[in-house]
N, C-alpha and C positions, 0 to 999 in steps of 0.2 A: 543617253547619247554618249558616244565615245568621245574621249578628250581629244582636242586638236593635236596634231603631231608636233613634236618638239622641233623648233626652228634650229637648223644646224648650219645655215649659211648666212653670212653678213650681207649677202646680196638680196636677201628676202626683202620685198617691197616695204613691209612694215618697219624692218630694221633700217633700211636705207632712209626712210622718212625721219626716223629718230635721229640718225646721224646728221641729216641735213639741218636739224634744228640747233646744232652747235653753232651755226652761222647766224649772226644777227639779221642779215638781210632775209634769210629764210624764215626766221621767227616773225619778223614784221609782216611778211607776205601772208603767212599762215595764221597769224594771231595765236600762235601756240608756242609753248616752251616745254622744257623737260625738268622734272624734279626727281632726285634720287634718294634712296634710303627709306626704310620703313616709316620713320617719323614724319618726313616731309610728304611722302605719298599719303599717309593717313591724314595729315592736315589738309591736303588737296581733296581727298575724298569727303572730308567734313565740309569743305567749302563748296562742294558740288561742281568742281571745274575739271574733273578727270575725263579725258576722251578714251584712253586705253592704258593698259598696264603690261609691262614686260617683266617677266620673273624667271629666275633660274629654275630649271626643272627639278633640281635637288636643293631648293632654297632652304635657308635657315627657318626655324619656327617663326621668328618675328616677320620675316619677309613673306612667308607663306600665309600668315594670318592676315596681312594687309591684302594680299592677292585674293584670299577667300572673301574678304569684305567687299572688294571690287566686284567679284562674281555675284555676291548677294545683291549688289546694287544694279546688276544687269550691265556692267561695264566689260567690254572685251578684255580678256587676259590671255596673253600669249606666253608660252613657256619656251625657253631657249637653253642652249648649252653654255657652259662657262666661257668658251672662246667667243661666241657671238655676243654675250653680254659684255665682255671686256672690250669688244670692238666699238660699242656704243656708249659705254660708261664714261663719265667725265671726271671720275675720281680715281685716285691712285689705288685705293682699296675698296672696290665696289662692294655694296651691301646686298646685292642680289635682287633688287627690285627697283623699278623706275616707272614713271608715268608721264605720258604726254598730256599736258593740260592746256586749257584755254587760258591765255593771259587774263587775269581778273579784270573785269570792267568795273572800276570803282564808281560808287555813287558820287554825286556832287559833294564837295567838301562840306561837312556839317558845321559851317561857320568857321571863320579863321581864328579860333581861340588860341591855338598854339601850333605854329607851322615850323617845319624844318625845310629849308631851301638848300638843295644840293646844286652848287654852282660850278659846273665843269669838273665834278669829281670823276676821274677817269678810271680808277681801280674798281672793278665790280665787287671785289671782296669788301672794300670800304663802303661802297654803296649799300650792299646787303646788310652789313653790320650796323650802319646808321639807320636803315629802315627798321631793323630789329630793335634798336634802342628807342627810336621814336614810338614804336608800338608799345614797348614796355613802359615808357614814361608817360603815356597817355596823350601823345600829340594827336591832333585832329586831322593832320594831313602832311604829306611830303610833296614838295614841289621839285621837279627835276628840270634844270635848264639845258639848252643845247650844249653838247659836249660832255654831258654826264653819261656815264656808262649805263647800259640797259639794266634797269632794276629787276627785270625778269629773266636775265641770262641765267644759265645753270649755276654758275659760280655765285652770282648775287643771290639767287634763291637759297643756296646752301648757307651762305653767310647770314641771310635774313631769318633762317630757321622758322619760317611760317609768318614772319612779320608782314610780308606782302599780302597776306590774306586778312590782316587785322587793321591796317591803316590805309586810307585812300591815298593813291599816288597819282599825281597829275603832272603835266608838263606845262612850262611857261616859257615863252620866248624871251620875255624881258619883264622888268618889274611892273610895267603898266598892265600886264595880264592879271595881276592880283586885284585890280580894281573891280573885276567882274564878281569878286566875292562880296562886294557890297559893304565893305567896312575898311577903315584905315587900320593898317597893321604896323605896329612898332617893331621894325626889324633891327636886329643887331648882327654885325658881321664878326665871325670868329677870326681873331688875328693874334699871333704870338707877341706882336709889338704894341698892342693896345695899351692905353693908360688905364682904362676902366677894367676892373675884374668882374668876372661873371656873377659874383655874389652881391655886387653893388647894383645890379639891375633888378627892377621890379618886373618879375615874370608872371604876375598874376592877372594881367589884362589880356587884351587881344595883341598877341606878339608873335615873333618868330625869330629863329636863328638861321643865319646864312653860313654855310660851310663851303669853302672853295677847295680847289685842288691843292695838294700838299706843296707842289712846287710854285704855282702862280698865286695861290690865295684867292680871295674873293675878287671878282672882276670889278672894274671901275663903275660899270652901270649899276650893279647891285650894291656896291659900297655906297654910291651916291644916294641910293634909295633907303639906306639904313639910317637910324638915329645915331649910330656910332659903332665903334668896334669894341669887342670885349676879349679878354684873355683869361687863361687858366694860370694862376700863379704857380711857379715851379721852383725847385731848388736851384741855386746858383750853379752854372756850368751845364745845365740841361737846356738844349736848344729849343725843342718843341715837342709836343705830343703828336702821335699819330692822329690824323683828322677824325677817324672814327672814335678814338678814345676821348678826344676833346669834346666831340659832339655829345657823347654819352654823359660826361661829367656835367656839362651845361644843361642838358635836357633833364637830368635827374635833379639838378638844383631847381629848375623850373617846376618839376613835379612836386618837390618838397614845399616850395612856396605856395603852390596852388592848393595843395592838401591842407597846409596850415591856415590858409585863407578861406577854406570852404566852411559853410555853416555847420556847426556842431549839432549832432543829434541830442535831444533832451532825453537823458536816461534816468532822470529823477522820478518820473511818474511811471510806475509799473503796476500792472494789474496784480491784485492780491490773490 
């Protein structure tokens, strides 16, 4: 079978569809988003959520290998010129391959063991970075409140580096929505002016961290639902950490405590 012709116009319907997904309203209607770059497209292929792939006709070996894997999976792969790819890419230095994917439909949260609540975090880069940290630290779920940036926007997906495929993400209108999880959750709100430091909290139980927008902080409703506020101690003269950095520090303290509290394997008895 002859290869499909190279797309040379940004008016091509497939290209126009990809461009439309840069808008949040279009993503919500279609239930689709876009990921860019060989690593993210490969992650999406492993997750089984790829609808189609757009690749440069003279792609780099890394981009071409990802496109070939999509072909092997029976996924439509379209080739295009550099000008067309630049018209749809969301990055300043495009890597030559992108994919339209179905926004992951996460399973029910597997018990509220360690939750990250994003309360009105408006920057998609911060949202993606925090999803990435949550996945890396072993969080069992991420909760996004109204006003939080779309965790599946192209920018958030890039910042998440595949984290969106590894940790369930759900939305909650208010703290009462957490009651559907069937267990009480000890929530702590991140705040630069808190008296309690994050090392003083017991993170080994059913618990969660709430992170608010950098300007407004955690909202009154979620603050009221928490057991208290926690801060990351800093050197004198430093006002605060970036929200994503603070979340990462606290989440990895939770991961450290939980690992230290986990049952140890008995290595004394070995087969001769």
